C-alpha positions in Angstrom: 178.3 81.6 115.9 180.3 78.4 116.2 179.4 78.1 119.8 175.7 78.4 119.0 176.0 75.7 116.3 177.8 73.5 118.8 175.1 74.0 121.4 172.5 73.0 118.8 174.3 69.9 118.0 175.3 70.9 114.3 178.6 71.5 112.9 177.9 74.1 110.2 175.4 76.6 108.9 174.1 74.1 106.2 173.1 71.6 108.9 171.5 74.4 110.9 169.4 75.4 107.9 168.3 71.8 107.4 167.5 71.5 111.1 165.3 74.6 111.1 163.5 73.5 107.9 162.5 70.2 109.5 161.3 71.7 112.8 157.6 71.8 113.6 156.0 75.2 113.7 155.2 76.9 117.0 151.4 76.4 116.4 151.5 72.6 116.2 150.0 70.6 119.1 151.4 67.6 120.9 149.8 64.2 120.2 146.6 63.7 122.2 146.8 61.4 125.1 144.4 60.3 127.8 145.4 60.5 131.5 145.1 57.4 133.6 141.6 57.0 135.1 141.2 58.3 138.6 138.9 56.4 141.1 137.0 58.8 143.4 135.2 57.7 146.5 131.4 57.6 145.9 130.6 60.4 148.4 133.2 62.9 147.0 132.0 65.2 144.2 134.3 67.2 141.9 134.0 71.0 141.8 132.8 72.3 138.5 135.0 74.7 136.6 133.9 77.5 134.3 133.0 81.0 135.5 134.4 82.1 138.8 131.3 84.0 139.7 133.1 87.4 139.6 132.8 90.0 136.9 136.4 90.1 135.8 135.6 90.9 132.2 137.1 87.7 131.1 134.0 85.4 131.3 134.7 81.7 131.8 138.1 80.7 133.1 138.2 78.0 130.4 138.7 75.3 133.0 136.3 72.4 133.3 135.8 69.7 135.9 137.5 66.3 135.2 135.1 63.7 133.9 133.8 61.4 136.6 135.4 58.0 136.3 133.7 54.7 136.8 134.9 52.9 140.0 136.6 49.6 139.5 134.2 46.6 139.9 133.9 44.9 143.3 134.1 41.1 142.6 132.5 40.2 146.0 129.6 42.6 145.4 129.1 41.1 141.9 129.0 37.6 143.4 126.4 38.7 145.9 124.3 40.4 143.2 124.5 37.2 141.0 122.5 35.3 143.6 118.7 35.3 143.2 115.7 34.3 145.2 115.2 30.6 144.9 118.9 29.7 144.7 120.4 27.2 147.2 123.9 27.5 148.6 126.3 25.3 150.4 127.1 27.8 153.1 126.5 27.6 156.9 127.3 29.2 160.2 130.6 27.9 161.6 129.6 28.8 165.1 132.8 30.9 165.6 130.6 34.0 166.0 129.0 32.5 169.1 125.3 32.6 169.7 124.9 36.3 169.0 126.3 36.6 165.5 126.8 34.4 162.4 130.2 33.5 161.0 129.5 32.3 157.5 131.7 29.5 156.1 132.9 31.6 153.2 133.3 35.3 152.5 131.9 35.2 148.9 128.7 33.3 147.8 129.7 30.2 145.9 127.8 29.0 142.8 124.3 27.8 143.6 123.7 24.1 143.9 120.6 22.1 143.4 118.1 22.6 146.2 117.4 18.9 146.1 121.1 18.0 146.7 122.7 17.2 150.1 125.1 20.0 149.6 122.3 22.6 149.8 122.3 24.1 153.3 120.5 27.4 152.8 117.8 28.7 150.4 117.7 32.3 149.3 114.1 33.5 149.9 114.6 37.1 149.0 117.2 39.8 148.3 117.8 43.4 149.3 114.9 43.5 151.8 114.2 43.1 155.5 114.8 39.5 156.4 113.2 37.4 159.2 115.6 36.0 161.8 113.4 33.5 163.7 114.2 29.8 164.0 116.0 28.6 160.9 116.0 31.9 159.1 118.7 34.6 158.9 120.5 36.8 156.4 123.9 37.4 154.8 124.8 40.9 153.8 127.8 42.6 152.2 128.7 46.3 152.0 131.0 47.2 149.2 133.9 49.6 150.1 134.0 50.5 146.4 130.4 51.5 145.8 129.1 51.9 149.3 126.1 49.8 148.5 124.8 46.9 150.6 123.5 43.6 149.2 121.5 41.4 151.4 120.4 37.7 151.0 117.5 36.4 153.1 118.2 32.8 153.9 116.2 29.8 155.2 118.1 26.8 156.6 117.8 23.4 154.8 118.2 20.5 157.2 119.3 16.9 156.3 119.0 13.8 158.4 122.4 12.4 159.6 124.0 15.9 159.5 125.3 17.5 162.7 124.9 20.9 164.2 126.2 22.9 167.3 124.3 23.0 170.6 124.8 24.8 173.9 123.8 22.7 176.8 123.0 24.0 180.2 121.7 21.3 182.6 119.0 19.5 180.8 118.3 22.3 178.3 120.0 22.6 174.9 120.0 25.7 172.7 120.6 24.8 169.0 122.6 26.9 166.6 119.9 26.8 163.9 122.1 28.0 161.1 125.2 26.0 162.1 126.7 22.9 160.6 129.7 20.8 161.9 131.4 17.6 161.0 129.9 14.6 162.9 132.9 13.7 165.0 133.9 14.3 168.6 136.2 17.3 168.7 136.4 20.7 170.4 133.7 23.1 169.3 133.7 26.9 169.3 132.5 28.5 172.6 129.9 29.0 173.9 128.7 25.8 172.1 129.6 22.6 174.0 127.7 19.9 172.2 127.5 18.3 168.7 123.9 17.5 167.9 123.1 14.7 165.4 120.0 15.2 163.3 118.0 12.0 163.4 115.0 13.1 161.3 113.5 16.1 159.5 109.7 15.8 159.3 106.6 17.7 158.4 105.5 18.9 161.9 102.1 17.5 163.1 99.9 19.6 165.3 101.4 19.9 168.8 104.7 18.4 167.7 107.3 17.6 170.4 110.2 15.2 171.1 107.8 12.3 171.3 107.2 12.6 167.6 110.9 11.8 167.1 110.7 8.2 168.3 111.8 6.0 165.4 110.5 2.6 166.7 108.2 1.2 169.3 109.9 1.2 172.6 112.6 3.7 171.4 114.5 4.8 174.6 116.7 7.4 172.8 116.7 10.9 174.4 115.6 13.4 171.7 115.7 17.2 171.6 113.2 18.6 169.1 112.8 22.0 167.4 110.2 23.5 165.1 111.6 25.4 162.1 110.1 27.0 159.0 107.5 28.9 161.0 106.5 25.7 162.7 106.1 23.6 159.5 109.2 21.5 160.0 110.0 19.2 163.0 113.8 18.8 163.5 114.7 15.9 165.7 118.2 15.6 167.2 120.3 13.6 169.8 123.6 14.4 171.4 126.2 12.9 169.0 127.8 9.9 170.6 130.1 8.8 167.7 133.9 8.6 167.6 
């Protein structure tokens, strides 16, 4: 008897009686608690509990599938979804993706800027649809690893006189990186680009527009390279940058 009392941590029968009187009954339940939420990949579905499908005489097993939890939000996806058609953004192609792909200047869309400001470099023309990719038009998309959803922004380039872009010159021909932007200073540029092109003017394109429409004064001997953007509505005039 004394050894049992000692094992229970009491010294006499009176303490044992008090201990037993204060013990919860065997039918009481522990305090409820909630398990930490579990994030499941979007393509994985839980197996429902309940009946095993066999006639065991016991009916339902009494087990139920865990409640599906809501995935944690994806801040980058939310930033993309916050952008609407008509917004203008200060983003551009750095040229580091070469001439076959676009390397945007940031991974996450920044807050929109005024479309009339010099900071505006692209305008969002539509979202989550097929986007044209002709001269001066492209798209920016993001697929969330959390939700599996893809958000797409259709973009149209906004050009500003005095700004600079990247060009790839071969002989007398120059291909312009229509979504690029670069600082106007002589420095190495990402391959395969090899020229910095200075925008001398952005005009409403007249019928049959060409480099002759870029002359800024009578007798102007400057060598111009011209492109039509915005489905032929905009004449973009450039020269090879000669600054320091």
